[in-house]
Structure formats: C-alpha cells, structure tokens
DSSP file (Angstrom, degrees, kcal/mol; ACC not computed):
  #  RESIDUE AA STRUCTURE BP1 BP2  ACC     N-H-->O    O-->H-N    N-H-->O    O-->H-N    TCO  KAPPA ALPHA  PHI   PSI    X-CA   Y-CA   Z-CA
    1    1 A M     >        0   0    0      0, 0.0     4,-1.6     0, 0.0     5,-0.1   0.000 360.0 360.0 360.0 -49.1    0.0    0.0    0.0
    2    2 A F  H  >  +     0   0    0      1,-0.2     4,-2.7     2,-0.2     5,-0.2   0.885 360.0  57.6 -65.4 -37.8    2.7    2.5    1.0
    3    3 A L  H  > S+     0   0    0      1,-0.2     4,-2.8     2,-0.2     5,-0.2   0.919 106.0  48.2 -61.5 -44.4    4.9    1.5   -2.0
    4    4 A D  H  > S+     0   0    0      1,-0.2     4,-2.2     2,-0.2    -1,-0.2   0.898 112.3  50.1 -61.4 -40.2    2.1    2.4   -4.5
    5    5 A Y  H  X S+     0   0    0     -4,-1.6     4,-2.0     2,-0.2    -2,-0.2   0.916 112.2  47.0 -64.0 -44.6    1.6    5.7   -2.7
    6    6 A I  H  X S+     0   0    0     -4,-2.7     4,-2.0     1,-0.2    -2,-0.2   0.926 112.7  48.8 -63.7 -46.2    5.3    6.6   -2.8
    7    7 A L  H  X S+     0   0    0     -4,-2.8     4,-2.8     1,-0.2     5,-0.3   0.872 108.8  54.0 -64.0 -36.4    5.6    5.6   -6.5
    8    8 A D  H  X S+     0   0    0     -4,-2.2     4,-2.4    -5,-0.2    -1,-0.2   0.926 110.3  46.1 -63.1 -43.8    2.5    7.7   -7.4
    9    9 A H  H  < S+     0   0    0     -4,-2.0    -2,-0.2     2,-0.2    -1,-0.2   0.829 113.7  50.2 -68.6 -30.7    4.1   10.8   -5.7
   10   10 A Y  H  < S+     0   0    0     -4,-2.0    -2,-0.2    -5,-0.2    -1,-0.2   0.937 118.9  35.5 -71.0 -46.6    7.4   10.1   -7.5
   11   11 A H  H  < S+     0   0    0     -4,-2.8    -2,-0.2     1,-0.2    -3,-0.2   0.766 132.2  30.3 -79.2 -25.9    5.9    9.7  -10.9
   12   12 A N  S  < S-     0   0    0     -4,-2.4    -1,-0.2    -5,-0.3    -2,-0.1  -0.556  86.2-166.2-131.0  66.4    3.2   12.4  -10.4
   13   13 A P        -     0   0    0      0, 0.0     3,-0.4     0, 0.0     2,-0.3  -0.236   8.6-143.6 -63.4 141.1    4.7   14.9   -8.0
   14   14 A R  S    S+     0   0    0      1,-0.2    56,-0.2    -5,-0.1    55,-0.2  -0.794  80.0  11.8 -99.0 145.5    2.5   17.4   -6.4
   15   15 A R  S    S+     0   0    0     -2,-0.3    38,-2.1     1,-0.2     2,-0.4   0.733  86.7 152.4  64.0  24.0    3.7   20.9   -5.7
   16   16 A R  B     +a   53   0A   0     -3,-0.4    -1,-0.2    36,-0.2    38,-0.2  -0.734  31.4  61.3 -88.7 132.7    6.8   20.5   -7.9
   17   17 A G  S    S-     0   0    0     36,-3.5     2,-0.1    -2,-0.4    23,-0.1  -0.423  89.5 -61.3 132.6 155.5    8.2   23.6   -9.5
   18   18 A K        -     0   0    0     -2,-0.2     2,-0.8    34,-0.1    35,-0.1  -0.421  44.7-138.4 -66.1 134.5    9.7   26.9   -8.6
   19   19 A L    >   -     0   0    0     -2,-0.1     3,-1.0    33,-0.1    22,-0.1  -0.865  20.7-134.9 -97.4 109.3    7.3   29.2   -6.7
   20   20 A E  T 3  S+     0   0    0     -2,-0.8    20,-0.0     1,-0.2     0, 0.0  -0.300  85.0  15.7 -63.4 147.4    7.7   32.7   -8.1
   21   21 A D  T 3  S+     0   0    0      1,-0.2    -1,-0.2     2,-0.1     2,-0.1   0.812  86.2 177.7  58.4  33.9    8.0   35.5   -5.5
   22   22 A A    <   -     0   0    0     -3,-1.0    20,-0.3     1,-0.1    -1,-0.2  -0.397  29.6-148.0 -65.8 143.0    8.8   33.0   -2.7
   23   23 A D  S    S+     0   0    0     18,-2.1     2,-0.4     1,-0.3    19,-0.2   0.797  85.7  24.4 -78.2 -31.1    9.5   34.6    0.7
   24   24 A V  E     -B   41   0A   0     17,-2.0    17,-2.4     2,-0.0     2,-0.4  -1.000  61.7-177.9-138.4 135.5   11.9   31.9    1.6
   25   25 A V  E     +B   40   0A   0     -2,-0.4     2,-0.4    15,-0.2    15,-0.2  -0.997  12.0 175.4-130.7 127.6   14.0   29.5   -0.6
   26   26 A L  E     -B   39   0A   0     13,-2.2    13,-3.1    -2,-0.4     2,-0.5  -0.993  18.3-150.2-139.8 131.9   16.2   26.9    1.0
   27   27 A K  E     -B   38   0A   0     -2,-0.4     2,-0.3    11,-0.2    11,-0.2  -0.843  17.5-179.2-100.0 132.2   18.2   24.1   -0.5
   28   28 A G  E     +B   37   0A   0      9,-3.4     9,-2.7    -2,-0.5     2,-0.3  -0.920   5.4 171.9-126.1 155.6   18.8   20.9    1.4
   29   29 A G  E     -B   36   0A   0     -2,-0.3     7,-0.2     7,-0.2     3,-0.1  -0.996  37.0-130.6-159.0 162.0   20.8   17.9    0.5
   30   30 A N  E >>> -B   35   0A   0      5,-2.3     4,-2.4    -2,-0.3     3,-1.3  -0.904  22.1-166.4-114.0  97.4   22.3   14.5    1.4
   31   31 A P  T 345S+     0   0    0      0, 0.0    -1,-0.1     0, 0.0     5,-0.0   0.806  82.3  61.1 -57.2 -31.9   25.9   14.7    0.3
   32   32 A G  T 345S+     0   0    0      1,-0.2    -2,-0.0    -3,-0.1    -3,-0.0   0.805 121.4  19.4 -68.1 -29.0   26.4   11.0    0.7
   33   33 A C  T <45S-     0   0    0     -3,-1.3    -1,-0.2     2,-0.1    25,-0.1   0.506 102.7-114.9-122.2  -7.1   23.8   10.0   -1.8
   34   34 A G  T  <5 +     0   0    0     -4,-2.4     2,-0.2     1,-0.3    22,-0.1   0.538  56.9 153.2  88.6   6.0   23.2   13.1   -4.0
   35   35 A D  E   < -B   30   0A   0     -5,-0.7    -5,-2.3    22,-0.1     2,-0.4  -0.502  19.5-175.2 -69.6 137.4   19.6   13.9   -3.0
   36   36 A V  E     +BC  29  56A   0     20,-2.9    20,-1.9    -7,-0.2     2,-0.4  -1.000   9.7 179.0-136.5 135.8   18.8   17.6   -3.4
   37   37 A V  E     -BC  28  55A   0     -9,-2.7    -9,-3.4    -2,-0.4     2,-0.5  -0.999  10.8-162.8-135.7 132.8   15.6   19.4   -2.5
   38   38 A I  E     -BC  27  54A   0     16,-3.2    16,-1.8    -2,-0.4     2,-0.4  -0.976  14.2-155.8-114.0 122.0   14.9   23.1   -2.8
   39   39 A I  E     -BC  26  53A   0    -13,-3.1   -13,-2.2    -2,-0.5     2,-0.4  -0.835   5.2-164.1-102.1 133.3   11.9   24.3   -0.8
   40   40 A Y  E     -BC  25  52A   0     12,-2.7    12,-2.0    -2,-0.4     2,-0.4  -0.957   8.7-176.8-115.3 133.3   10.0   27.4   -1.8
   41   41 A I  E     -BC  24  51A   0    -17,-2.4   -18,-2.1    -2,-0.4   -17,-2.0  -0.997  10.1-178.0-134.0 133.6    7.6   29.1    0.7
   42   42 A R  E     - C   0  50A   0      8,-2.3     8,-3.0    -2,-0.4     2,-0.5  -0.996  19.0-144.7-128.6 127.1    5.3   32.1    0.2
   43   43 A K  E     - C   0  49A   0     -2,-0.4     6,-0.2     6,-0.2     2,-0.1  -0.786  14.6-145.0 -95.3 128.4    3.3   33.3    3.2
   44   44 A G    >   -     0   0    0      4,-3.3     3,-1.8    -2,-0.5    -1,-0.0  -0.356  28.3-104.5 -84.9 168.7   -0.2   34.7    2.4
   45   45 A E  T 3  S+     0   0    0      1,-0.3    -1,-0.1     2,-0.1    -2,-0.0   0.758 120.4  61.1 -63.5 -24.3   -1.9   37.6    4.2
   46   46 A D  T 3  S-     0   0    0      2,-0.2    -1,-0.3     1,-0.0     3,-0.1   0.437 119.5-109.1 -83.2   1.1   -4.1   35.0    6.0
   47   47 A G  S <  S+     0   0    0     -3,-1.8    30,-0.8     1,-0.3     2,-0.2   0.374  82.0 120.9  88.9  -5.1   -1.0   33.5    7.6
   48   48 A R  B     -D   76   0B   0     28,-0.2    -4,-3.3    29,-0.1    -1,-0.3  -0.622  54.6-132.7 -91.5 154.0   -1.2   30.3    5.5
   49   49 A V  E     - C   0  43A   0     26,-2.7    25,-3.3    23,-0.3     2,-0.5  -0.763   5.6-143.9-111.0 151.7    1.7   29.3    3.3
   50   50 A E  E     - C   0  42A   0     -8,-3.0    -8,-2.3    -2,-0.3     2,-0.4  -0.945  28.1-169.6-105.9 134.4    2.1   28.1   -0.2
   51   51 A V  E     + C   0  41A   0     -2,-0.5     2,-0.3    18,-0.2   -10,-0.2  -0.964  14.7 158.7-130.8 139.8    4.8   25.5   -0.6
   52   52 A S  E     - C   0  40A   0    -12,-2.0   -12,-2.7    -2,-0.4     2,-0.3  -0.929  16.4-153.1-146.9 175.0    6.6   23.9   -3.6
   53   53 A F  E     -aC  16  39A   0    -38,-2.1   -36,-3.5    -2,-0.3     2,-0.3  -0.977  10.8-164.0-147.7 159.6    9.8   22.1   -4.3
   54   54 A E  E     + C   0  38A   0    -16,-1.8   -16,-3.2    -2,-0.3     2,-0.3  -0.931  35.1 121.6-131.5 158.4   12.4   21.3   -6.9
   55   55 A G  E     - C   0  37A   0     -2,-0.3     2,-0.3   -18,-0.2   -18,-0.2  -0.979  40.5-129.4 170.5 179.7   14.9   18.6   -6.7
   56   56 A E  E     + C   0  36A   0    -20,-1.9   -20,-2.9    -2,-0.3     2,-0.3  -0.982  47.7  83.7-153.0 153.2   16.6   15.5   -7.8
   57   57 A G  S    S-     0   0    0     -2,-0.3   -22,-0.1   -22,-0.2   -23,-0.1  -0.980  70.6  -9.9 148.7-159.5   17.5   12.2   -6.3
   58   58 A C     >  -     0   0    0     -2,-0.3     4,-2.2     1,-0.1     5,-0.3  -0.115  66.3-102.8 -70.9 167.0   16.2    8.8   -5.3
   59   59 A T  H  > S+     0   0    0      1,-0.2     4,-2.6     2,-0.2     5,-0.3   0.895 119.4  50.5 -55.8 -45.0   12.5    7.8   -5.5
   60   60 A V  H  > S+     0   0    0      1,-0.2     4,-2.5     2,-0.2     5,-0.2   0.927 110.7  47.1 -65.6 -45.8   12.1    8.1   -1.7
   61   61 A S  H  > S+     0   0    0      1,-0.2     4,-1.5     2,-0.2    46,-0.2   0.916 117.7  41.7 -64.4 -42.0   13.6   11.6   -1.4
   62   62 A Q  H  X S+     0   0    0     -4,-2.2     4,-1.9     2,-0.2    -2,-0.2   0.876 115.2  49.3 -76.5 -36.7   11.6   13.0   -4.3
   63   63 A A  H  X S+     0   0    0     -4,-2.6     4,-2.7    -5,-0.3    -2,-0.2   0.914 111.9  49.5 -65.6 -41.7    8.3   11.3   -3.4
   64   64 A C  H  X S+     0   0    0     -4,-2.5     4,-2.7    -5,-0.3     5,-0.2   0.824 107.2  55.0 -68.6 -29.9    8.6   12.5    0.2
   65   65 A A  H  X S+     0   0    0     -4,-1.5     4,-2.5    -5,-0.2     5,-0.3   0.920 110.9  45.6 -65.0 -42.7    9.3   16.0   -1.0
   66   66 A S  H  X S+     0   0    0     -4,-1.9     4,-2.4     2,-0.2     5,-0.2   0.936 115.2  46.5 -63.5 -47.3    6.0   15.8   -3.0
   67   67 A I  H  X S+     0   0    0     -4,-2.7     4,-2.2     2,-0.2    -2,-0.2   0.927 115.1  46.7 -61.3 -46.9    4.1   14.3    0.0
   68   68 A T  H  X S+     0   0    0     -4,-2.7     4,-2.5     2,-0.2    -2,-0.2   0.933 115.4  43.7 -64.0 -48.6    5.5   16.8    2.4
   69   69 A C  H  X S+     0   0    0     -4,-2.5     4,-1.9    -5,-0.2   -18,-0.2   0.884 113.2  51.7 -68.0 -38.0    4.9   19.9    0.3
   70   70 A D  H  < S+     0   0    0     -4,-2.4    -1,-0.2    -5,-0.3    -2,-0.2   0.920 114.5  43.5 -62.6 -43.0    1.4   18.7   -0.7
   71   71 A F  H  < S+     0   0    0     -4,-2.2    -2,-0.2    -5,-0.2    -1,-0.2   0.893 115.9  47.2 -68.9 -40.2    0.5   18.2    3.0
   72   72 A A  H >< S+     0   0    0     -4,-2.5     3,-2.4    -5,-0.2   -23,-0.3   0.753  84.3 107.9 -76.5 -24.6    2.1   21.5    4.1
   73   73 A N  T 3< S+     0   0    0     -4,-1.9   -23,-0.2     1,-0.3     3,-0.1  -0.327  88.7  15.0 -59.3 128.2    0.5   23.6    1.4
   74   74 A G  T 3  S+     0   0    0    -25,-3.3    -1,-0.3     1,-0.3   -24,-0.1   0.390 100.4 121.4  88.1  -3.2   -2.2   25.8    3.0
   75   75 A K    <   -     0   0    0     -3,-2.4   -26,-2.7   -26,-0.3    -1,-0.3  -0.428  65.3-107.8 -85.7 165.8   -1.0   25.2    6.5
   76   76 A T  B  >  -D   48   0B   0    -28,-0.2     4,-2.0    -2,-0.1     5,-0.2  -0.470  29.9-108.4 -84.8 164.3    0.0   27.9    9.0
   77   77 A V  H  > S+     0   0    0    -30,-0.8     4,-2.5     1,-0.2     5,-0.2   0.914 121.4  51.9 -57.5 -43.7    3.6   28.4   10.0
   78   78 A E  H  > S+     0   0    0      1,-0.2     4,-1.5     2,-0.2    -1,-0.2   0.894 106.4  52.7 -63.3 -40.8    2.8   27.0   13.4
   79   79 A E  H  4 S+     0   0    0      1,-0.2     4,-0.3     2,-0.2    -1,-0.2   0.896 111.5  46.9 -62.4 -39.4    1.2   23.9   12.0
   80   80 A I  H >< S+     0   0    0     -4,-2.0     3,-1.4     1,-0.2    -2,-0.2   0.897 107.5  55.8 -69.9 -39.8    4.3   23.2    9.9
   81   81 A K  H 3< S+     0   0    0     -4,-2.5    -1,-0.2     1,-0.3    -2,-0.2   0.832 106.1  53.6 -59.7 -30.8    6.6   23.8   12.9
   82   82 A N  T 3< S+     0   0    0     -4,-1.5    -1,-0.3    -5,-0.2    -2,-0.2   0.526  82.9 110.4 -84.5  -6.3    4.7   21.1   14.7
   83   83 A L    <   +     0   0    0     -3,-1.4     2,-0.2    -4,-0.3    -3,-0.0  -0.432  45.3 174.3 -66.2 142.4    5.1   18.5   12.0
   84   84 A D    >>  -     0   0    0     -2,-0.1     3,-1.4     0, 0.0     4,-0.7  -0.764  50.2 -80.0-137.2-173.5    7.4   15.7   13.0
   85   85 A Y  H 3> S+     0   0    0      1,-0.3     4,-2.4    -2,-0.2     5,-0.2   0.714 118.6  73.8 -66.8 -19.4    8.6   12.3   11.7
   86   86 A K  H 3> S+     0   0    0      1,-0.2     4,-2.2     2,-0.2    -1,-0.3   0.877  90.7  59.4 -58.9 -37.0    5.3   10.7   12.8
   87   87 A F  H <> S+     0   0    0     -3,-1.4     4,-1.0     1,-0.2    -1,-0.2   0.927 108.1  43.6 -55.8 -47.2    3.7   12.5    9.9
   88   88 A L  H  X>S+     0   0    0     -4,-0.7     4,-3.1     1,-0.2     5,-0.6   0.900 109.4  56.2 -67.8 -40.4    6.1   10.7    7.5
   89   89 A E  H  X5S+     0   0    0     -4,-2.4     4,-1.7     1,-0.2    -1,-0.2   0.890 106.5  51.1 -58.3 -39.5    5.6    7.4    9.2
   90   90 A E  H  <5S+     0   0    0     -4,-2.2    -1,-0.2     1,-0.2    -2,-0.2   0.795 118.1  38.5 -67.7 -28.1    1.8    7.7    8.7
   91   91 A H  H  <5S+     0   0    0     -4,-1.0    -2,-0.2    -3,-0.5    -1,-0.2   0.789 132.8  18.7 -95.2 -31.3    2.3    8.4    5.0
   92   92 A I  H  <5S-     0   0    0     -4,-3.1     4,-0.4    -5,-0.1    -3,-0.2   0.502 106.8-110.5-119.9  -6.7    5.2    6.1    4.0
   93   93 A G     X< -     0   0    0     -4,-1.7     4,-1.8    -5,-0.6     5,-0.1   0.133  25.9 -92.0  89.4 152.7    5.3    3.5    6.7
   94   94 A D  H  > S+     0   0    0      1,-0.2     4,-2.5     2,-0.2     5,-0.2   0.789 117.7  61.9 -73.8 -27.0    7.8    2.9    9.4
   95   95 A E  H  > S+     0   0    0      2,-0.2     4,-2.4     1,-0.2     5,-0.2   0.950 109.8  39.2 -65.3 -48.1    9.9    0.4    7.4
   96   96 A I  H  > S+     0   0    0     -4,-0.4     4,-2.4     2,-0.2     8,-0.2   0.904 115.3  54.0 -67.8 -40.0   10.8    2.8    4.7
   97   97 A L  H  < S+     0   0    0     -4,-1.8    -2,-0.2     1,-0.2    -1,-0.2   0.920 113.9  41.8 -59.4 -43.2   11.3    5.6    7.2
   98   98 A K  H >< S+     0   0    0     -4,-2.5     3,-0.6     1,-0.2    -2,-0.2   0.891 119.8  41.4 -72.6 -39.6   13.7    3.5    9.2
   99   99 A T  H 3< S+     0   0    0     -4,-2.4    -2,-0.2     1,-0.2    -1,-0.2   0.753 129.0  28.1 -83.5 -23.4   15.6    2.1    6.3
  100  100 A R  T 3X S+     0   0    0     -4,-2.4     4,-3.0    -5,-0.2     5,-0.2  -0.269  77.2 146.7-128.3  45.7   15.8    5.3    4.2
  101  101 A F  H <> S+     0   0    0     -3,-0.6     4,-2.3     1,-0.2     5,-0.2   0.881  70.2  46.2 -55.6 -50.5   15.7    7.8    7.0
  102  102 A K  H  > S+     0   0    0      1,-0.2     4,-0.8     2,-0.2    -1,-0.2   0.896 116.9  45.3 -63.6 -39.8   17.9   10.5    5.4
  103  103 A C  H  4 S+     0   0    0      1,-0.2     3,-0.5     2,-0.2     4,-0.4   0.929 115.4  46.7 -67.0 -45.1   16.2   10.3    2.1
  104  104 A A  H  < S+     0   0    0     -4,-3.0     4,-0.4     1,-0.2    -2,-0.2   0.820 117.2  41.5 -69.0 -32.3   12.7   10.3    3.6
  105  105 A T  H  X S+     0   0    0     -4,-2.3     4,-2.9    -5,-0.2     5,-0.3   0.490  86.1  95.0 -97.9  -3.5   13.3   13.2    6.0
  106  106 A L  H  X S+     0   0    0     -4,-0.8     4,-2.3    -3,-0.5     5,-0.2   0.930  89.6  41.3 -54.4 -52.6   15.2   15.5    3.7
  107  107 A A  H  > S+     0   0    0     -4,-0.4     4,-2.9   -46,-0.2    -1,-0.2   0.908 115.9  49.4 -66.3 -42.2   12.2   17.6    2.5
  108  108 A L  H  > S+     0   0    0     -4,-0.4     4,-2.5     2,-0.2    -1,-0.2   0.931 113.2  46.6 -64.0 -44.5   10.6   17.7    5.9
  109  109 A D  H  X S+     0   0    0     -4,-2.9     4,-1.9     2,-0.2    -1,-0.2   0.903 114.7  47.3 -63.7 -40.5   13.8   18.9    7.6
  110  110 A T  H  X S+     0   0    0     -4,-2.3     4,-2.6    -5,-0.3    -2,-0.2   0.908 111.8  50.6 -67.6 -41.8   14.5   21.4    4.9
  111  111 A L  H  X S+     0   0    0     -4,-2.9     4,-2.7     2,-0.2    -2,-0.2   0.924 110.4  49.0 -60.2 -46.1   10.9   22.7    5.1
  112  112 A K  H  X S+     0   0    0     -4,-2.5     4,-0.8     1,-0.2    -1,-0.2   0.865 113.0  47.4 -66.0 -35.4   11.1   23.1    8.9
  113  113 A S  H  < S+     0   0    0     -4,-1.9     3,-0.4    -5,-0.2     4,-0.3   0.908 113.7  48.3 -67.8 -42.1   14.4   25.0    8.5
  114  114 A A  H >< S+     0   0    0     -4,-2.6     3,-1.8     1,-0.2    -2,-0.2   0.882 105.3  57.6 -66.2 -38.8   12.9   27.2    5.8
  115  115 A I  H >< S+     0   0    0     -4,-2.7     3,-1.7     1,-0.3    -1,-0.2   0.774  93.8  67.2 -66.8 -24.6    9.8   28.0    7.7
  116  116 A S  T 3< S+     0   0    0     -4,-0.8    -1,-0.3    -3,-0.4    -2,-0.2   0.688  89.7  67.5 -68.9 -14.8   11.9   29.4   10.6
  117  117 A G  T <         0   0    0     -3,-1.8    -1,-0.3    -4,-0.3    -2,-0.2   0.467 360.0 360.0 -82.2  -1.5   12.8   32.2    8.2
  118  118 A L    <         0   0    0     -3,-1.7    -1,-0.2    -4,-0.1    -2,-0.2   0.441 360.0 360.0 -95.1 360.0    9.3   33.6    8.1
C-alpha cells in the first residue's frame, strides 16, 4: 500500500516547481547519496503558506518531497513547525522511514528549517 503511494508521488509529483515570488527559498541535500531538495515558501496575508519544491535524487527523497509539500501547502507556519517524523511514518510507513531515513526526511527537515525564516 505504501509503495504504490510513494511511486505515485514520485511519478506524479504534487507541488513540484519553482514558486515565483517566494518569501523563503532553502536548498537541502544529502551529500552521501546526492539527493537535493529546494523548498519554496510564500506566506499569504491570511497566515497560511504556499509551498513547492524542486529537486533530484532517489525515489524516496523526491516522493517524500511531494508528500511533504502537498501536505504542508495551505497550513500555517505554526502547523508546519509542529510536524514531526510521525507525519512521514503515517504516509510512507515505518519500514521505509527507518531504512531510508535521510532520504525520507530531507524535505521535511528542509521545510522546517525554511519555515523558521518567516
């Protein structure tokens, strides 16, 4: 079940692409494996954010970037600050999270670092 979900996000990424007029842009990466994610955030007047990403790397890192940005889009800064790895475990399963931890958490960690800039 999780594998199909991950593959769908990899082949049909949500929120992928440069966000024009972003308030914050942050690049994150895993030097050991070459995964790269660039997170774009724009904060609206209502306090909710628009989020997108660009990147390259393995299936897990790019699918998790899609999952993370899709989930975070429209949330408040505070809601994003409160996201933790449990969010990823619920979406990709604990086996993939444990075995591919750096790949799976790259986008979430980068998003949380980027959101602190707002």
